[in-house]
C-alpha positions, -999 to 999 in steps of 0.1 A, spaced: -267 621 -310 -298 642 -322 -315 668 -300 -345 645 -293 -321 616 -280 -324 609 -241 -298 592 -220 -308 570 -192 -291 562 -159 -297 525 -152 -279 518 -119 -244 526 -125 -245 524 -162 -259 548 -187 -279 539 -220 -299 553 -248 -327 529 -241 -351 532 -210 -347 505 -184 -366 494 -152 -360 519 -123 -339 542 -148 -342 580 -150 -333 603 -176 -302 625 -172 -290 657 -189 -257 652 -209 -256 684 -227 -221 701 -226 -228 736 -219 -191 749 -228 -185 766 -260 -164 751 -288 -135 774 -277 -137 761 -242 -140 725 -253 -108 729 -273 -90 746 -247 -98 719 -222 -87 692 -246 -54 710 -254 -47 714 -216 -54 676 -213 -30 666 -241 -3 689 -225 -9 673 -192 -6 637 -205 25 647 -224 40 662 -195 31 631 -174 47 608 -199 79 625 -201 81 628 -163 74 590 -159 102 582 -187 126 603 -167 118 586 -134 120 551 -151 153 561 -166 168 573 -132 155 542 -116 172 518 -142 206 538 -138 201 532 -99 195 495 -104 227 494 -127 247 509 -99 233 481 -76 242 500 -43 229 488 -10 200 513 -12 188 503 -45 178 465 -38 143 472 -53 149 498 -79 140 471 -106 106 465 -87 99 502 -91 111 506 -126 88 476 -137 56 490 -121 54 461 -98 29 458 -68 42 471 -35 62 447 -11 42 422 9 51 418 46 70 386 39 91 403 10 98 432 34 112 407 61 133 390 33 146 424 21 155 433 58 174 400 61 194 407 29 202 441 42 214 427 74 235 401 56 251 427 35 262 447 66 294 437 83 297 398 89 292 389 125 324 380 143 328 342 151 321 332 186 349 313 204 324 288 218 318 277 183 354 279 169 371 248 158 392 230 184 429 240 187 457 222 173 457 196 199 432 167 192 411 171 221 373 178 216 358 206 235 345 199 270 310 198 278 303 225 307 272 205 320 247 232 313 219 224 292 200 248 269 166 256 278 
């Protein structure tokens, strides 16, 4: 861009051509070359660090998924950058956790009849 070039703001976009209702904006960078280089170097270091941390986190999540403990039901979901759980998925997850807990004891009311061939007798009570 030459010294005479202007930048126009047209709504939420920028252009080198004037537009209806647009206004000129100053886009000169007042920083020195050393300041710009230092800023770019810092950005590269931050990106590198963020990538390293993300790889470490994903590795830990994959390991947790391999162990498949009851607290890691959705480690795969997070390792694959999936969307947050919907309310229906949260309910299904709660049901799975409940089923993984100790099984409920069977009720004597619903157990099979004893060895004699009699069917269970009706009590005369109706369910509401």
